[in-house]
C-alpha positions in Angstrom: -109.1 -18.7 33.2 -108.5 -19.2 29.7 -105.3 -21.5 29.0 -102.9 -19.9 26.5 -100.0 -22.1 24.3 -97.2 -20.9 27.3 -99.2 -22.0 30.0 -100.0 -25.6 28.4 -96.3 -25.7 27.4 -95.1 -25.0 31.1 -97.9 -27.6 32.5 -96.7 -30.3 30.1 -92.9 -29.2 31.3 -94.1 -29.6 34.8 -95.6 -33.4 34.0 -92.6 -34.5 31.9 -89.9 -33.4 34.6 -91.7 -35.3 37.4 -91.2 -38.7 36.2 -87.4 -38.2 35.9 -87.0 -36.8 39.0 -88.7 -39.6 40.5 -85.7 -41.9 42.3 -85.9 -45.6 42.0 -86.8 -47.7 44.5 -83.9 -50.0 44.4 -81.6 -47.0 44.7 -83.6 -45.7 48.2 -80.7 -46.3 51.0 -81.6 -48.3 54.4 -83.5 -46.2 56.5 -85.0 -43.7 54.2 -88.3 -42.6 55.2 -90.6 -43.4 53.2 -94.7 -43.3 52.6 -96.9 -45.5 50.4 -100.7 -46.2 49.2 -101.0 -49.8 48.2 -103.7 -50.7 45.3 -106.7 -51.2 47.9 -105.9 -47.7 49.4 -104.0 -48.7 52.5 -101.5 -46.2 53.4 -98.3 -47.1 55.3 -95.2 -45.0 56.6 -91.8 -46.3 57.5 -87.7 -46.8 56.9 -86.5 -48.7 54.4 -85.0 -52.1 55.9 -84.7 -53.9 52.2 -86.0 -53.6 48.9 -86.2 -57.3 46.9 -87.4 -57.8 43.5 -90.4 -59.1 45.1 -91.1 -57.1 48.0 -90.7 -53.6 50.0 -89.7 -54.3 53.9 -90.4 -51.3 56.1 -89.5 -50.6 59.5 -92.4 -49.2 61.3 -92.2 -47.5 64.4 -95.4 -47.1 66.9 -96.2 -45.0 69.6 -94.1 -46.8 72.1 -91.8 -49.5 71.9 -89.4 -51.2 69.5 -91.4 -50.9 66.3 -92.0 -54.3 63.9 -91.1 -54.6 60.3 -94.0 -54.9 57.7 -93.5 -56.4 54.1 -95.4 -55.1 50.9 -95.6 -56.7 47.8 -94.0 -54.5 45.4 -97.1 -55.3 42.8 -99.5 -54.5 45.5 -97.9 -51.3 46.3 -99.5 -48.1 43.7 -97.6 -45.5 44.5 -94.7 -44.5 47.1 -92.7 -41.5 48.5 -89.5 -40.7 49.6 -88.9 -37.9 52.0 -85.8 -35.6 51.6 -84.9 -32.6 53.1 -84.5 -29.2 51.2 -82.3 -27.3 53.0 -82.9 -23.7 51.0 -86.4 -23.8 51.8 -86.0 -24.6 55.2 -83.4 -21.5 55.5 -86.1 -19.3 53.9 -88.7 -20.3 56.2 -86.3 -20.0 59.3 -85.2 -16.7 58.2 -88.5 -15.4 57.8 -89.6 -16.7 61.1 -86.7 -15.4 63.1 -87.0 -11.9 61.7 -90.9 -12.2 62.4 -89.7 -13.0 66.1 -86.9 -11.4 66.7 -88.4 -8.1 65.5 -91.6 -8.2 67.2 -89.7 -9.7 70.5 -87.9 -6.5 70.4 -90.5 -4.3 69.6 -92.7 -5.7 72.7 -89.3 -5.8 75.1 -88.3 -2.3 73.6 -92.2 -0.6 74.0 -92.5 -2.3 77.3 -88.8 -1.2 79.3 -89.0 2.2 78.2 -89.3 5.0 80.7 -88.7 8.8 79.8 -85.4 8.9 82.3 -84.4 6.7 79.0 -84.6 9.5 76.6 -81.3 10.0 74.7 -80.7 10.7 71.0 -82.4 7.2 69.3 -85.2 6.9 71.5 -87.5 9.3 73.7 -90.9 7.4 73.5 -92.3 3.7 73.9 -92.8 3.4 70.0 -89.0 4.6 69.1 -87.4 2.4 71.8 -89.7 -0.3 70.5 -88.5 0.4 66.7 -85.1 0.8 67.6 -85.4 -2.5 69.6 -87.3 -4.2 66.5 -84.6 -3.6 64.5 -81.9 -5.1 66.5 -84.0 -7.8 67.5 -84.4 -8.4 63.5 -80.8 -8.6 63.0 -80.1 -11.0 65.8 -83.4 -13.0 64.7 -82.6 -13.4 61.2 -78.9 -15.3 60.6 -80.4 -17.3 63.7 -83.2 -18.5 62.1 -81.7 -19.1 59.3 -78.6 -21.3 60.4 -81.4 -23.1 62.6 -83.8 -23.6 59.3 -80.6 -24.4 56.9 -80.0 -27.3 59.7 -83.5 -28.4 60.2 -84.7 -28.4 56.7 -87.6 -28.1 55.0 -89.3 -31.7 54.6 -90.4 -32.9 50.4 -91.8 -36.0 49.6 -91.1 -36.9 46.0 -92.5 -39.7 44.3 -90.5 -43.1 43.8 -90.5 -44.8 40.7 -91.8 -48.4 41.5 -91.0 -50.1 37.9 -88.8 -53.1 38.3 
């Protein structure tokens, strides 16, 4: 693929904008979900307990139990990301899933429960009954999916500025 000045400019803007979006490690609230990588390649995940000038204290939950605290020396942490919920992406994803599930389920329900005695103006075949039920299911599923998706959000990992 050939690189154009426009593409190079857009890539430069994207790379230049990334550090500006990074939140400083000192600004992270207690309980923020983070993942980090140390200089030796070890990875850690947990919730911020505290951040000092020299250390980052994370609360890490194991499969069973209360969890434990792990201290990482700041000079040995190579990179760190914080998880933030993205409501719009969650709503979009939920709306699409709601539409697909509602319309698909409605079509199956309408087509499978059709009988010749149900023939009326709207549906006189299993396909027509399924199509009508799919439209109705999609009209119900889409707003429900939007609401549930927006409430849950979509996790997005953002870089954290580790400089002191």
